[in-house]
N, C-alpha and C positions, 0 to 999 in steps of 0.2 A: 209136383208139376203145376197145378192151378190151385193152390191152397187159399189164396186170397183174391179179392176183387182186383187188386193191383196186379197180381200174377196174370190174371185173365186179360186185363187191359194190355199188359206188356208183351204177352205171348200169343194172343189169338191170331194176329196176322201171320206169325210164323207157322202156326198149326195150319191155317187155311192154305198158306203157300205150299206146305209139304203135301197136303191132301190133294192139291191140284197139280203141282209140278212133277211128283213121282209118276203118276199114271201118264202124263203128257210126255215124259221122258221115254217111257217104253213105247208109247204110240209113235213118237217120232222115229225111234230106232227100228221098230219091228213092223209097224202098220201105218206108215205115213199117209197112205191113201185112204185109210178107214175114216178119219174125221177131218183131215186137213187139206184134201185135194192136192196132195203132194205125191208125185210119181217119179221117184228116183229111177234112172235108167242105167247108170254106170256104177261100177264099184266105188269110184270116188264119191259119188253122191250118197251111196249107202253108207260109206265110211264117215262122211260128214254128219249124217244123222245119228250115227252111233257116237261120234264125239260129242254132239249136242246132248245126247242122253247122259254121257259121262259127266259133262259139266253140270247139268240139271241135278243129277243124283249126288254129285259132290257137294253142291250148295245145300241140298236138302239134308245131307248128313250134318253139315254145320248148323243148320237151323234146328235140327233135332237135338243136337248138343246143347244149343242155346235154350231150348225148352226145358231140358232136364238138368243142366249143369249151369248154376249161376255165373260161374267164371267165364262162360262162353256167351252169355246173353247179349252183351253189348256188341260183340263181334258179329253175332248172328243177326242182330237188328241192322247194323251198318251194311253188311253184305246183302241182306234182303232188300234194303232201300236201293242200293246200287243195281241189283239184279232187276227188280221190278220197275224202277224208273228208267233204267237202260232199255229194257224191252218196251215199255209203254211209250217212251219218247221216240224210239226207233219207229214204232208203229204210227205215231202221230206224223212223223216225217214222211212215212210211206203214204199216208192219207193225202197229204199235200202234194207229193210228187206223183203217186200212182193212182190215186182215187180211192173211193170208199170200198173197203173189203167186205166180205160176207159177214153175216151176223156173228159167227163164232169168233172171228178175228176182231171184230168191233167190240164185242163183249169183253174179250181178252184185254184189249187196249184200256178199256174203262176200269176193269178189275186190277190190272197191273198198276195203273196210275193211282188208284185208290189205295192199294196195299203200300205202294211206295210213299205216298203222302202220309198215310197212317203211321208208317214206320218212322218218318221224319218227326211226326208229333210225339210218338213214344220216345224217340231218342232225345228230343227236347225235354220231355218230362224227366227221363232218366238222368240227364245232365244237370237239371235244376233241382233235384231232390236227393240230398245226400243219403237218405235212408235207403235208396234204391241201389246204392253202390255196395252196401253191406251184403256179405254172403248170407244166404238164407240157411237155416239149420237142416241140412240134408246129409 
C-alpha cells in the first residue's frame, strides 16, 4: 500500500478522501440533519440522499482499488480530481450566488479544492515519470 515515499505522495489524498467521504455518505443517507442542517421531508428527498450515498461509496471503492491495486491508481486519481474539484467549484459558485455557508461547508470547500489540486499535481507527476507507470511488485 504505502511502501515508499512516492507511494505515500501518490496515494495520501485518496486515503484522506476515503476517510472523509465514506462517513459523509452514511450521514447524508441516514442522518442528514445530524451535521449538515438538511431536513428531508419527502420520500423523494430521502431517495436523493441515498443516491448521493451510493455515488460517494462507489467512488470510494474505486479510490480504495487505486490505493491497493497499481492498475487502478491513475483512474482513481483522475476520478478523485473530478469528484473533489466538481464539489469544490460547485461550492465556490454557491458562495458567489447564495452567500457564505457555515463553517463546515466552508471547510469542506477548501478541503475539496485542496484535494483536487493535489490530485492534479500527483497526476502531473504520474504522467511525467515513466517509473510511476510500472506495476509495483504486489
